C-alpha positions in Angstrom: 0.0 0.0 0.0 1.2 3.5 -0.9 1.9 5.8 2.1 -0.5 8.2 0.4 -3.3 5.7 0.5 -2.5 5.0 4.1 -2.8 8.7 5.0 -6.1 8.7 3.2 -7.5 5.6 4.8 -6.5 6.3 8.5 -9.4 8.8 9.2 -12.0 6.4 7.6 -10.5 3.5 9.6 -10.8 5.6 12.8 -14.4 6.4 12.1 -15.2 2.7 11.6 -13.4 1.8 14.8 -15.4 4.4 16.7 -18.6 2.6 15.8 -17.5 -0.3 18.0 -16.7 1.9 21.1 -19.5 2.4 23.7 -21.0 5.8 23.7 -20.1 6.5 27.3 -16.4 5.8 26.9 -15.6 9.3 25.7 -12.0 9.1 26.9 -11.3 6.2 24.5 -13.3 8.0 21.7 -11.1 11.1 22.0 -7.9 9.0 22.1 -8.8 7.0 19.0 -9.7 10.2 17.1 -6.3 11.8 18.1 -4.4 8.7 17.1 -6.1 8.4 13.7 -5.4 12.0 12.9 -1.9 11.9 14.3 -0.7 9.2 11.9 -1.8 11.1 8.8 0.2 14.1 10.1 3.2 11.9 10.7 3.0 10.5 7.2 2.5 13.9 5.6 5.6 15.3 7.4 7.7 12.3 6.5 6.6 12.4 2.8 7.4 16.1 2.7 11.0 15.5 3.6 11.3 12.3 1.5 9.9 13.9 -1.7 12.5 13.7 -4.5 12.9 17.2 -5.9 15.3 16.1 -8.6 12.8 13.6 -10.1 9.8 15.9 -9.5 6.3 15.1 -10.7 3.8 12.7 -9.0 5.4 10.3 -6.5 4.1 7.4 -4.4 1.6 6.6 -7.1 -0.9 3.8 -6.6 -3.4 2.9 -9.3 -6.1 0.3 -8.8 -8.7 -0.5 -11.6 -12.2 0.3 -10.4 -14.5 0.5 -13.4 -12.1 0.0 -16.3 -14.8 -0.1 -19.0 -15.4 3.7 -18.5 -11.8 4.6 -17.4 -12.3 4.9 -13.7 -9.3 4.0 -11.5 -8.6 4.6 -7.8 -5.3 6.5 -8.3 -3.5 8.6 -5.7 -0.2 10.4 -5.7 1.6 13.6 -4.6 3.4 16.3 -6.3 4.7 19.6 -4.8 1.3 21.3 -4.8 -1.0 18.7 -3.2 1.9 17.7 -0.9 1.8 21.1 0.7 -2.0 21.1 1.0 -2.1 17.6 2.5 0.4 18.8 5.1 -1.8 21.8 5.8 -4.8 19.5 6.2 -3.0 17.1 8.4 -1.9 19.9 10.8 -5.4 21.4 10.9 -7.1 18.0 11.4 -4.9 16.9 14.3 -5.0 20.3 16.1 -8.8 20.4 15.6 -9.1 17.0 17.4 -7.0 18.4 20.3 -9.3 21.4 20.8 -12.4 19.3 20.5 -12.1 18.1 24.1 -14.7 20.9 24.9 -17.3 18.9 23.0 -19.4 17.2 25.7 -22.6 16.1 23.9 -22.8 13.1 21.5 -19.1 12.9 21.5 -18.8 9.7 19.6 -21.0 10.9 16.7 -19.1 14.1 16.6 -15.8 12.4 16.1 -17.2 10.0 13.5 -18.4 12.9 11.3 -15.2 14.8 12.0 -13.1 11.9 10.8 -15.3 11.4 7.7 -14.8 15.1 6.9 -11.0 14.8 7.3 -11.0 11.7 5.1 -13.1 13.4 2.4 -10.8 16.4 2.2 -7.7 14.2 2.1 -9.2 12.3 -0.8 -9.7 15.5 -2.8 -6.1 16.5 -2.4 -4.5 13.1 -3.2 -6.9 11.8 -5.9 -5.5 11.7 -9.5 -8.7 10.4 -11.0 -11.5 12.8 -11.7 -14.2 10.3 -10.7 -12.7 9.9 -7.2 -11.7 13.5 -7.0 -15.4 14.4 -7.3 -16.5 11.6 -5.1 -14.3 12.7 -2.2 -15.3 16.4 -3.0 -18.9 15.5 -2.3 -17.9 13.4 0.7 -16.1 16.4 2.2 -19.2 18.5 2.0 -21.8 16.1 3.5 -20.4 15.8 7.1 -20.5 19.6 7.4 -24.3 19.5 7.6 -24.5 17.4 10.8 -21.4 18.9 12.3 -22.8 22.4 12.1 -26.5 21.5 12.5 -26.0 19.5 15.7 -22.9 20.9 17.4 -23.0 24.4 16.0 -24.3 27.6 17.6 -26.4 30.6 16.7 -28.5 30.3 13.6 -27.0 26.9 12.8 -29.9 25.5 10.8 -30.0 28.4 8.4 -26.2 28.2 8.1 -26.3 24.5 7.3 -29.0 24.8 4.7 -27.3 27.8 3.0 -23.9 26.1 3.0 -25.4 22.8 1.6 -27.4 24.5 -1.1 -24.6 26.7 -2.3 -22.0 24.0 -2.3 -24.3 21.5 -3.9 -25.2 23.9 -6.7 -21.5 24.6 -7.3 -20.7 20.9 -7.2 -23.4 20.1 -9.9 -22.0 22.8 -12.1 -18.5 21.4 -11.7 -19.7 17.9 -12.4 -21.1 19.1 -15.7 -17.8 20.6 -16.6 -15.9 17.4 -15.6 -18.2 15.2 -17.6 -17.9 17.5 -20.7 -14.0 17.4 -20.4 -14.2 13.6 -20.2 -16.5 13.3 -23.2 -14.8 15.9 -25.4 -11.3 14.6 -24.8 -12.3 11.4 -26.5 -9.9 9.1 -24.6 -12.7 7.8 -22.3 -10.5 8.1 -19.2 -10.9 9.9 -15.8 -7.2 9.5 -15.2 -5.9 13.0 -14.5 -2.3 12.3 -15.5 -3.4 10.6 -18.7 -5.8 13.5 -19.6 -3.0 16.0 -18.9 -0.6 14.1 -21.1 -3.1 13.7 -24.0 -4.5 17.2 -23.9 -1.1 18.8 -23.9 -0.5 17.1 -27.3 -4.0 17.2 -28.5 -5.6 20.2 -26.9 -9.4 20.9 -27.0 -10.1 23.7 -29.5 -9.8 27.1 -27.9 -13.4 28.1 -28.4 -14.6 24.9 -26.6 -12.2 25.5 -23.8 -13.6 29.0 -23.4 -17.0 27.5 -23.2 -16.0 24.7 -20.7 -13.8 26.7 -18.3 -16.7 28.7 -16.6 -18.3 25.4 -15.5 -15.2 24.5 -13.5 -14.4 28.1 -12.5 -17.8 28.9 -11.0 -18.5 25.4 -9.8 -15.4 25.1 -7.8 -15.3 28.9 -7.2 -18.3 28.7 -5.0 -16.3 26.8 -2.3 -13.2 29.0 -2.9 -15.3 31.2 -2.1 -15.3 33.6 -5.1 -17.4 36.8 -5.0 -20.4 36.9 -5.5 -20.9 33.3 -4.4 -19.2 33.8 -1.0 -22.1 34.6 1.3 -22.5 31.0 2.6 -19.0 31.0 4.0 -18.9 33.5 6.9 -22.3 32.3 8.1 -20.9 28.7 8.1 -17.8 29.9 10.0 -19.9 31.6 12.7 -22.3 28.7 13.3 -19.7 25.8 13.2 -18.0 24.4 16.3 -14.4 25.6 16.7 -12.6 22.6 15.2 -15.0 22.5 12.3 -14.5 26.2 11.7 -10.7 25.5 11.6 -11.2 22.9 8.9 -13.9 25.0 7.1 -11.7 28.1 6.8 -8.3 26.4 7.0 -8.8 23.6 4.5 -12.3 23.3 2.9 -12.1 26.7 1.3 -8.8 25.7 -0.4 -10.5 22.9 -2.3 -12.0 25.3 -4.8 -8.7 27.1 -5.6 -6.9 23.8 -5.8 -9.4 22.3 -8.2 -9.3 25.4 -10.4 -5.5 25.1 -10.5 -5.2 21.3 -10.8 -8.1 20.7 -13.2 -9.2 23.9 -14.8 -5.9 25.6 -15.6 -4.0 22.3 -16.4 -6.6 20.8 -18.7 -8.1 24.0 -20.2 -5.3 26.5 -20.4 -6.8 28.5 -23.3 -10.0 28.7 -21.4 -8.1 29.9 -18.4 -6.4 32.7 -20.4 -9.7 33.8 -21.7 -11.5 34.0 -18.3 -8.7 35.0 -15.9 -9.1 38.8 -16.5 -12.6 38.4 -15.1 -11.3 36.4 -12.2 -8.8 39.2 -11.4 -11.7 41.7 -11.2 -13.9 39.4 -9.1 -11.1 38.7 -6.6 -10.7 42.4 -6.2 -14.2 42.4 -4.9 -13.3 39.5 -2.6 -10.5 41.5 -1.1 -12.0 45.0 -0.8 -15.7 44.1 -0.2 -14.8 41.2 2.2 -12.4 43.5 4.1 -14.9 46.3 4.5 -17.7 43.9 5.6 -15.3 42.4 8.2 -14.6 45.9 9.4 -18.3 46.4 10.2 -18.8 43.1 12.1 -19.2 42.9 15.9 -19.1 39.1 16.1 -15.5 37.9 16.2 -16.3 34.8 14.1 -17.9 36.9 11.4 -14.8 39.1 11.5 -12.6 36.1 10.8 -15.1 34.6 8.4 -15.2 37.7 6.1 -11.5 38.1 6.5 -11.0 34.6 5.2 -13.2 35.4 2.1 -11.1 38.6 1.6 -7.8 36.6 1.9 -8.9 34.0 -0.5 -9.2 36.9 -3.0 -5.4 37.0 -2.9 -5.2 33.3 -3.8 -7.5 33.8 -6.7 -5.5 36.9 -7.9 -2.3 34.7 -7.8 -4.1 32.1 -9.9 -5.4 34.7 -12.3 -1.9 36.0 -13.2 -0.7 32.6 -14.5 3.0 33.3 -13.9 5.5 31.4 -11.7 5.8 34.0 -9.0 2.1 34.5 -8.5 1.2 30.8 -8.6 3.9 30.0 -6.0 2.5 32.8 -3.8 -1.1 31.5 -4.3 -0.3 27.9 -3.2 1.9 29.2 -0.3 -0.9 31.5 0.8 -3.3 28.6 0.9 -1.0 27.0 3.4 -0.2 30.1 5.5 -3.8 31.3 5.6 -5.1 27.9 6.5 -2.7 27.8 9.6 -3.4 31.4 10.6 -7.2 31.2 10.4 -7.2 27.8 12.3 -5.2 29.5 15.1 -7.7 32.4 15.2 -10.8 30.2 15.3 -9.2 28.0 18.0 -8.6 30.9 20.3 -12.1 32.3 19.7 -13.6 28.9 20.5 -11.7 28.7 23.8 -13.2 32.0 24.9 -16.7 31.4 23.6 -17.0 28.1 25.4 -16.6 30.1 28.7 -18.3 33.4 27.9 -21.0 32.2 25.5 -20.6 35.4 23.5 -18.6 36.3 20.5 -19.5 40.0 20.5 -16.1 41.7 20.6 -17.3 44.7 22.6 -18.5 42.5 25.4 -15.1 40.9 26.0 -12.7 43.6 27.1 -9.4 43.2 29.0 -9.3 39.4 28.5 -5.5 39.4 28.4 -5.5 39.8 32.2 -7.4 36.5 32.6 -6.2 34.5 29.6 -2.8 35.8 28.6 -1.8 32.8 26.6 -4.9 32.7 24.5 -4.7 36.5 24.1 -1.2 36.1 22.8 -2.3 33.4 20.4 -5.1 35.6 19.0 -2.6 38.6 18.7 -0.2 36.4 16.7 -3.1 35.3 14.4 -4.0 39.0 13.9 -0.5 40.0 13.1 0.0 37.1 10.7 -3.3 38.0 9.0 -2.1 41.6 8.7 1.0 40.5 6.8 3.6 41.1 9.5 7.1 39.9 8.3 8.2 36.7 10.1 4.9 34.9 9.3 4.1 32.8 6.2 1.3 35.1 5.1 3.8 37.9 4.5 6.0 35.9 2.2 3.0 34.5 0.3 1.2 37.8 -0.2 4.4 39.5 -1.3 4.8 36.9 -4.0 1.3 37.5 -5.2 1.9 41.2 -5.3 5.1 40.9 -7.3 3.5 38.4 -9.6 0.4 40.5 -10.3 2.0 43.9 -10.7 3.0 43.5 -14.3 -0.1 41.6 -15.3 -3.1 43.2 -13.4 -1.9 46.6 -12.2 -5.1 47.9 -10.7 -6.2 44.7 -9.0 -2.7 44.5 -7.5 -3.0 48.0 -6.1 -6.4 47.1 -4.6 -4.9 44.0 -3.0 -2.2 46.1 -1.3 -4.9 48.4 0.0 -6.7 45.3 1.3 -3.7 44.6 3.6 -4.3 48.1 5.2 -8.0 47.2 5.8 -7.1 43.9 7.3 -4.6 45.4 9.7 -7.3 47.9 10.8 -10.0 45.5 11.8 -7.7 42.7 13.1 -5.7 45.0 15.4 -8.9 46.8 16.5 -10.3 43.4 17.5 -7.1 42.7 19.5 -7.4 46.1 21.3 -11.1 45.9 22.0 -11.3 42.3 23.1 -8.1 41.7 25.0 -6.9 45.1 26.3 -8.3 48.1 28.1 -10.5 47.8 31.2 -11.4 44.3 32.4 -15.0 43.3 32.1 -16.0 42.0 35.6 -18.2 39.4 34.0 -15.2 37.4 33.0 -13.2 37.1 36.2 -13.9 33.3 36.1 -12.2 32.7 32.8 -9.6 30.0 32.6 -6.6 30.2 30.4 -5.0 27.2 28.5 -2.8 26.1 31.4 -1.7 22.5 30.7 0.7 21.4 28.0 -2.1 19.4 26.4 -4.3 22.5 26.2 -1.5 24.6 24.7 -0.2 21.9 22.3 -2.5 22.7 19.3 -1.7 26.4 19.5 2.0 25.8 19.7 1.9 23.5 16.7 0.0 26.2 14.6 2.2 29.1 15.7 5.4 27.0 15.0 4.2 26.2 11.5 3.4 29.9 10.8 6.7 31.1 12.1 8.8 28.4 10.5 7.3 29.0 7.1 7.6 32.7 7.5 11.3 32.7 8.5 12.3 29.8 6.3 10.0 29.6 3.3 12.6 27.9 1.1 11.6 24.3 1.6 7.9 25.0 1.0 8.6 27.1 -2.1 11.0 24.5 -3.5 8.3 21.9 -3.0 5.7 24.0 -4.8 7.9 25.5 -7.5 8.7 22.3 -9.4 5.1 21.4 -9.9 4.2 25.0 -10.9 6.9 24.8 -13.6 5.3 21.7 -14.9 1.9 23.6 -15.2 3.6 26.5 -16.8 5.3 24.3 -19.4 1.8 23.6 -20.8 0.9 27.3 -20.7 4.2 28.5 -22.4 3.1 28.1 -26.0 0.0 30.3 -25.4 -0.3 34.0 -25.8 0.4 36.4 -23.0 -2.4 37.6 -20.8 -3.4 41.1 -21.7 -2.9 43.7 -19.0 -5.8 45.4 -17.5 
């Protein structure tokens, strides 16, 4: 068995094992969940260091015939792009399990759905067959409904329905695009590697690519989330339990951008060139509109939720430029933003579980009671604001450099978006954690034990390590980006806005 397959199957095996554990043995349930998310993390870290940069391409491939008559195979493997995203997912999944100790109701069912969610997202990142890519994509969306609807807070039923309807509508549109690519290619195969190889030599006519690309762009753009299809996302963030918010913002939102890059740009490069100027304009709305709406929010989760939509605009801008600097920055920002927003939602969850309010003006002076958690939130705010020393700074800088000569005005708007981000994030730090202490919160407990602090330490360490030493991550990403650009090289340059 390939180690990639093992990393994929561990969460599903953990979910099956939990079915056999009695409901009242919550201590065993939590340990099983931690073990079956720790092993994928260990595998992801090991594979990251074992990846052969000299050879490049997809490694640790495993291909098993599934429905050969229509070209369906279970095929997994890793290159530099999905390697980085699998590592991100493994970190967020494991740390999410560690902060889920605050879940007290229906613990067994919660961890089963949580592990199924982790397995589904892992499948999207490692699948190299379009059939299984879409299967795991749908599998990643389904557990969000019970996780938010049962263990969420606030207007959770509305949030679950809106999230499900939006993502399902986008998934149907993406499915139409995938099936059309499968049929028009003429080789009757869902094998992504085989499709890339064939279409690079026998490309689909440009006018057909231009027709097909919006199906994938909009279908996967809904989960990105690309403006104006973003409104489901902040509501889902706010209603979800903390660990699910971490996966939602940290990883689930990256599925759309990854799919656009892996499938849309690689298989339909002419279509990408035709539509990317529009994407550059839409992502500007993501950045500016999302930032201003975040500035107006009073609920901390809504602040982070709209901030995430804003920051995903930088990722889409990086994809739209279609040059090596911007694409490297986009993939690196997926990683850095995923870690940063997971840290932010984890800290908010710690406070909300004790205060039962997320209104930032009702907190006040919390650093006096929870100095460790306050420090973690401040670090997340500084990383989100693009402070040097964190991974977000390096990634956003690459996006700016890569977009300047291609889309000048969207690039300027993106720089202004950093100013907006710094305003509302630093204001949230000042309002919620400094100033006079609210006497209602004298009972608050900080994260005291090593176990309570471990997930925060892991997330901060990842942010700082990538920010101070981005070379290994960029080297991992760069080789795979060059392969994509080799297919784009013969095409015309993108016109400047």
